[in-house]
C-alpha beads as a LAMMPS data file, in Angstrom:
LAMMPS data file: protein, C-alpha beads

223 atoms
222 bonds

1 atom types
1 bond types

-500.0 500.0 xlo xhi
-500.0 500.0 ylo yhi
-500.0 500.0 zlo zhi

Masses

1 110.0

Atoms # bond

1 1 1 197.147 2.485 -32.197
2 1 1 198.785 0.874 -35.190
3 1 1 202.473 1.684 -35.443
4 1 1 203.280 3.723 -38.519
5 1 1 206.341 2.678 -40.482
6 1 1 208.910 5.103 -41.732
7 1 1 208.773 6.237 -45.273
8 1 1 210.107 3.851 -47.882
9 1 1 213.733 4.302 -48.803
10 1 1 214.428 6.830 -51.520
11 1 1 218.036 5.705 -51.951
12 1 1 218.954 5.844 -55.624
13 1 1 220.726 2.679 -56.700
14 1 1 222.788 2.943 -59.929
15 1 1 222.273 0.026 -62.311
16 1 1 224.733 -2.837 -61.936
17 1 1 227.385 -3.264 -64.611
18 1 1 225.865 -5.653 -67.203
19 1 1 229.320 -7.293 -67.491
20 1 1 228.947 -8.410 -63.896
21 1 1 231.739 -8.432 -61.382
22 1 1 231.937 -6.860 -57.961
23 1 1 230.181 -3.520 -57.490
24 1 1 232.238 -0.407 -56.757
25 1 1 232.634 0.786 -53.180
26 1 1 230.191 3.647 -53.804
27 1 1 227.523 1.352 -55.182
28 1 1 228.094 -1.167 -52.415
29 1 1 227.686 1.564 -49.801
30 1 1 224.475 2.823 -51.418
31 1 1 223.152 -0.695 -51.594
32 1 1 224.000 -1.236 -47.917
33 1 1 222.097 1.945 -46.908
34 1 1 219.179 0.962 -49.138
35 1 1 218.963 -2.537 -47.525
36 1 1 219.066 -1.076 -44.013
37 1 1 216.368 1.545 -44.831
38 1 1 214.088 -1.189 -46.173
39 1 1 214.933 -3.635 -43.381
40 1 1 214.144 -1.000 -40.713
41 1 1 210.809 -0.280 -42.381
42 1 1 209.978 -3.992 -42.461
43 1 1 211.016 -4.576 -38.841
44 1 1 209.010 -1.634 -37.525
45 1 1 205.963 -2.616 -39.596
46 1 1 206.018 -6.357 -38.961
47 1 1 208.043 -6.643 -35.702
48 1 1 211.311 -8.428 -35.088
49 1 1 209.620 -11.822 -35.197
50 1 1 207.248 -11.088 -38.032
51 1 1 209.744 -9.676 -40.517
52 1 1 211.504 -12.352 -42.526
53 1 1 214.670 -12.349 -44.551
54 1 1 212.619 -13.380 -47.571
55 1 1 210.260 -10.394 -47.221
56 1 1 213.128 -7.969 -46.610
57 1 1 215.037 -9.245 -49.623
58 1 1 211.948 -8.915 -51.827
59 1 1 211.181 -5.414 -50.583
60 1 1 214.753 -4.322 -51.119
61 1 1 214.884 -6.036 -54.553
62 1 1 217.959 -8.078 -53.601
63 1 1 218.547 -11.757 -53.129
64 1 1 218.469 -13.553 -49.769
65 1 1 222.021 -14.591 -50.527
66 1 1 223.003 -10.896 -50.540
67 1 1 221.411 -10.338 -47.134
68 1 1 223.085 -13.350 -45.589
69 1 1 226.499 -12.554 -47.133
70 1 1 226.371 -9.050 -45.704
71 1 1 224.782 -9.647 -42.326
72 1 1 224.957 -13.377 -41.590
73 1 1 221.662 -13.693 -39.654
74 1 1 218.379 -11.837 -39.156
75 1 1 219.358 -10.673 -35.641
76 1 1 222.543 -9.102 -37.027
77 1 1 220.509 -7.370 -39.771
78 1 1 218.110 -6.147 -37.130
79 1 1 220.871 -4.722 -34.953
80 1 1 222.444 -3.050 -37.970
81 1 1 219.115 -1.609 -39.059
82 1 1 218.440 -0.197 -35.550
83 1 1 221.880 1.400 -35.378
84 1 1 221.335 2.785 -38.887
85 1 1 218.051 4.303 -37.856
86 1 1 219.500 5.801 -34.664
87 1 1 222.422 7.336 -36.577
88 1 1 219.982 8.828 -39.104
89 1 1 218.438 10.826 -36.238
90 1 1 221.589 11.686 -34.304
91 1 1 224.008 12.590 -37.075
92 1 1 222.327 15.915 -37.993
93 1 1 222.238 16.865 -34.278
94 1 1 225.946 16.080 -33.716
95 1 1 227.006 18.098 -36.776
96 1 1 224.876 21.215 -36.112
97 1 1 225.696 22.183 -32.516
98 1 1 225.753 25.996 -32.393
99 1 1 228.348 28.184 -30.760
100 1 1 227.508 29.661 -27.351
101 1 1 227.556 28.823 -23.698
102 1 1 227.402 25.343 -22.251
103 1 1 223.768 26.048 -21.344
104 1 1 222.950 27.043 -24.919
105 1 1 224.629 23.980 -26.454
106 1 1 222.972 21.544 -24.036
107 1 1 219.580 23.139 -24.572
108 1 1 220.014 22.771 -28.318
109 1 1 220.982 19.105 -28.316
110 1 1 218.464 18.288 -25.530
111 1 1 215.615 19.830 -27.497
112 1 1 216.647 18.101 -30.782
113 1 1 217.094 14.721 -29.121
114 1 1 213.853 14.961 -27.171
115 1 1 211.934 15.920 -30.296
116 1 1 213.548 13.052 -32.183
117 1 1 212.769 10.555 -29.375
118 1 1 209.053 11.388 -29.705
119 1 1 208.855 10.620 -33.430
120 1 1 206.898 7.511 -34.419
121 1 1 209.900 5.886 -36.116
122 1 1 211.950 6.206 -32.935
123 1 1 209.158 4.786 -30.819
124 1 1 209.155 1.864 -33.223
125 1 1 212.913 1.614 -32.789
126 1 1 212.419 1.340 -29.045
127 1 1 210.332 -1.832 -29.499
128 1 1 213.106 -3.351 -31.603
129 1 1 215.810 -2.396 -29.063
130 1 1 213.770 -4.058 -26.324
131 1 1 213.456 -7.192 -28.410
132 1 1 217.197 -7.311 -28.884
133 1 1 217.792 -6.838 -25.141
134 1 1 215.183 -9.446 -24.221
135 1 1 216.834 -11.952 -26.568
136 1 1 220.269 -11.196 -25.110
137 1 1 221.594 -9.922 -28.399
138 1 1 224.487 -7.485 -28.067
139 1 1 222.782 -4.218 -28.950
140 1 1 223.474 -0.555 -28.473
141 1 1 225.039 -1.083 -25.061
142 1 1 221.689 -2.683 -23.977
143 1 1 220.117 0.790 -23.949
144 1 1 216.354 0.680 -23.994
145 1 1 216.115 4.382 -25.037
146 1 1 216.987 4.473 -28.746
147 1 1 220.112 6.573 -29.299
148 1 1 221.085 6.761 -25.615
149 1 1 224.765 5.798 -26.093
150 1 1 225.100 8.123 -29.115
151 1 1 223.214 10.910 -27.322
152 1 1 225.501 10.538 -24.285
153 1 1 228.548 10.730 -26.553
154 1 1 227.270 13.998 -28.088
155 1 1 226.711 15.513 -24.586
156 1 1 230.126 14.265 -23.440
157 1 1 231.767 15.970 -26.420
158 1 1 230.136 19.269 -25.350
159 1 1 231.303 18.846 -21.809
160 1 1 234.855 18.040 -22.986
161 1 1 234.980 21.322 -24.875
162 1 1 233.825 23.344 -21.858
163 1 1 235.641 24.506 -18.780
164 1 1 234.501 21.487 -16.796
165 1 1 237.413 19.103 -17.609
166 1 1 239.736 21.394 -15.647
167 1 1 237.716 20.851 -12.508
168 1 1 236.265 17.285 -12.868
169 1 1 237.694 13.780 -13.222
170 1 1 236.966 11.765 -16.361
171 1 1 234.620 9.354 -14.510
172 1 1 232.658 12.286 -13.073
173 1 1 232.330 13.839 -16.526
174 1 1 230.989 10.604 -17.964
175 1 1 228.528 10.237 -15.133
176 1 1 227.417 13.818 -15.664
177 1 1 226.929 13.227 -19.384
178 1 1 224.674 10.243 -18.687
179 1 1 222.781 12.182 -16.027
180 1 1 222.261 15.142 -18.381
181 1 1 220.981 12.851 -21.181
182 1 1 218.500 11.195 -18.856
183 1 1 217.370 14.526 -17.470
184 1 1 216.934 16.225 -20.840
185 1 1 215.641 13.249 -22.899
186 1 1 214.672 10.101 -21.004
187 1 1 212.791 11.718 -18.165
188 1 1 210.690 14.267 -20.184
189 1 1 209.995 11.572 -22.828
190 1 1 208.454 9.342 -20.135
191 1 1 206.586 12.298 -18.623
192 1 1 205.035 12.990 -22.067
193 1 1 204.424 9.454 -23.349
194 1 1 203.758 7.404 -20.255
195 1 1 202.872 9.619 -17.273
196 1 1 201.149 12.288 -19.420
197 1 1 202.267 15.037 -17.034
198 1 1 202.704 17.633 -19.735
199 1 1 201.840 17.869 -23.426
200 1 1 204.161 17.303 -26.396
201 1 1 204.206 20.981 -27.307
202 1 1 207.107 23.295 -28.111
203 1 1 206.249 25.583 -25.175
204 1 1 205.944 22.776 -22.604
205 1 1 209.170 21.091 -23.694
206 1 1 211.069 24.402 -23.712
207 1 1 209.861 25.293 -20.194
208 1 1 210.961 21.884 -18.913
209 1 1 214.405 21.947 -20.563
210 1 1 215.138 25.547 -19.370
211 1 1 214.254 24.675 -15.806
212 1 1 216.139 21.375 -15.885
213 1 1 219.316 23.058 -17.188
214 1 1 219.015 25.850 -14.614
215 1 1 219.081 23.184 -11.924
216 1 1 221.786 21.059 -13.549
217 1 1 224.111 23.991 -14.072
218 1 1 222.885 25.917 -11.074
219 1 1 222.282 28.960 -13.299
220 1 1 225.959 29.222 -14.114
221 1 1 226.913 30.297 -17.662
222 1 1 229.856 27.937 -18.142
223 1 1 231.916 28.554 -21.287

Bonds

1 1 1 2
2 1 2 3
3 1 3 4
4 1 4 5
5 1 5 6
6 1 6 7
7 1 7 8
8 1 8 9
9 1 9 10
10 1 10 11
11 1 11 12
12 1 12 13
13 1 13 14
14 1 14 15
15 1 15 16
16 1 16 17
17 1 17 18
18 1 18 19
19 1 19 20
20 1 20 21
21 1 21 22
22 1 22 23
23 1 23 24
24 1 24 25
25 1 25 26
26 1 26 27
27 1 27 28
28 1 28 29
29 1 29 30
30 1 30 31
31 1 31 32
32 1 32 33
33 1 33 34
34 1 34 35
35 1 35 36
36 1 36 37
37 1 37 38
38 1 38 39
39 1 39 40
40 1 40 41
41 1 41 42
42 1 42 43
43 1 43 44
44 1 44 45
45 1 45 46
46 1 46 47
47 1 47 48
48 1 48 49
49 1 49 50
50 1 50 51
51 1 51 52
52 1 52 53
53 1 53 54
54 1 54 55
55 1 55 56
56 1 56 57
57 1 57 58
58 1 58 59
59 1 59 60
60 1 60 61
61 1 61 62
62 1 62 63
63 1 63 64
64 1 64 65
65 1 65 66
66 1 66 67
67 1 67 68
68 1 68 69
69 1 69 70
70 1 70 71
71 1 71 72
72 1 72 73
73 1 73 74
74 1 74 75
75 1 75 76
76 1 76 77
77 1 77 78
78 1 78 79
79 1 79 80
80 1 80 81
81 1 81 82
82 1 82 83
83 1 83 84
84 1 84 85
85 1 85 86
86 1 86 87
87 1 87 88
88 1 88 89
89 1 89 90
90 1 90 91
91 1 91 92
92 1 92 93
93 1 93 94
94 1 94 95
95 1 95 96
96 1 96 97
97 1 97 98
98 1 98 99
99 1 99 100
100 1 100 101
101 1 101 102
102 1 102 103
103 1 103 104
104 1 104 105
105 1 105 106
106 1 106 107
107 1 107 108
108 1 108 109
109 1 109 110
110 1 110 111
111 1 111 112
112 1 112 113
113 1 113 114
114 1 114 115
115 1 115 116
116 1 116 117
117 1 117 118
118 1 118 119
119 1 119 120
120 1 120 121
121 1 121 122
122 1 122 123
123 1 123 124
124 1 124 125
125 1 125 126
126 1 126 127
127 1 127 128
128 1 128 129
129 1 129 130
130 1 130 131
131 1 131 132
132 1 132 133
133 1 133 134
134 1 134 135
135 1 135 136
136 1 136 137
137 1 137 138
138 1 138 139
139 1 139 140
140 1 140 141
141 1 141 142
142 1 142 143
143 1 143 144
144 1 144 145
145 1 145 146
146 1 146 147
147 1 147 148
148 1 148 149
149 1 149 150
150 1 150 151
151 1 151 152
152 1 152 153
153 1 153 154
154 1 154 155
155 1 155 156
156 1 156 157
157 1 157 158
158 1 158 159
159 1 159 160
160 1 160 161
161 1 161 162
162 1 162 163
163 1 163 164
164 1 164 165
165 1 165 166
166 1 166 167
167 1 167 168
168 1 168 169
169 1 169 170
170 1 170 171
171 1 171 172
172 1 172 173
173 1 173 174
174 1 174 175
175 1 175 176
176 1 176 177
177 1 177 178
178 1 178 179
179 1 179 180
180 1 180 181
181 1 181 182
182 1 182 183
183 1 183 184
184 1 184 185
185 1 185 186
186 1 186 187
187 1 187 188
188 1 188 189
189 1 189 190
190 1 190 191
191 1 191 192
192 1 192 193
193 1 193 194
194 1 194 195
195 1 195 196
196 1 196 197
197 1 197 198
198 1 198 199
199 1 199 200
200 1 200 201
201 1 201 202
202 1 202 203
203 1 203 204
204 1 204 205
205 1 205 206
206 1 206 207
207 1 207 208
208 1 208 209
209 1 209 210
210 1 210 211
211 1 211 212
212 1 212 213
213 1 213 214
214 1 214 215
215 1 215 216
216 1 216 217
217 1 217 218
218 1 218 219
219 1 219 220
220 1 220 221
221 1 221 222
222 1 222 223
């Protein structure tokens, strides 16, 4: 199946000052986001080896000089584009965690992150992460599941705001955060995409997550 690329960037770029000079910080930030949106689209569509700085510059309507001055090399642009894409999926989850029990919060972020991990763009991101790891490029803590470090940080923040820190050491909490992420996201993602043990439906994912959390928390409603 041909990999579908994400939608083209809709970032609005204000016109440059005709008098020249350095752009304002706001315009520079918008330009940076626009370049990363376009670069990610090109990398997912063409692959890490197939996408060129020339093609990315042309698609983003900027010069190659701008790309090199901002990122230095294609691998650095690739890493920045991957991180940009991951943040685009994780940021809304991290900022919308509801009130409630530990079980409720973990179910919410688990469902959101699992749903996100099954999107075509994120599957495309996984291929790029694997390329970075295989080429020994420092990348996302060498995580082959896109968003794993960020997802673990979100779960750790939930654990830190529960009653658990009073009873668990810091290392144990970090281990638990990684274990919860893998149980709620990595494992069911593989069961759906690779092992085909259950379908990618709301009911099937909900049943899995509820059962997994009941086991993880041993049916305790921890505040």
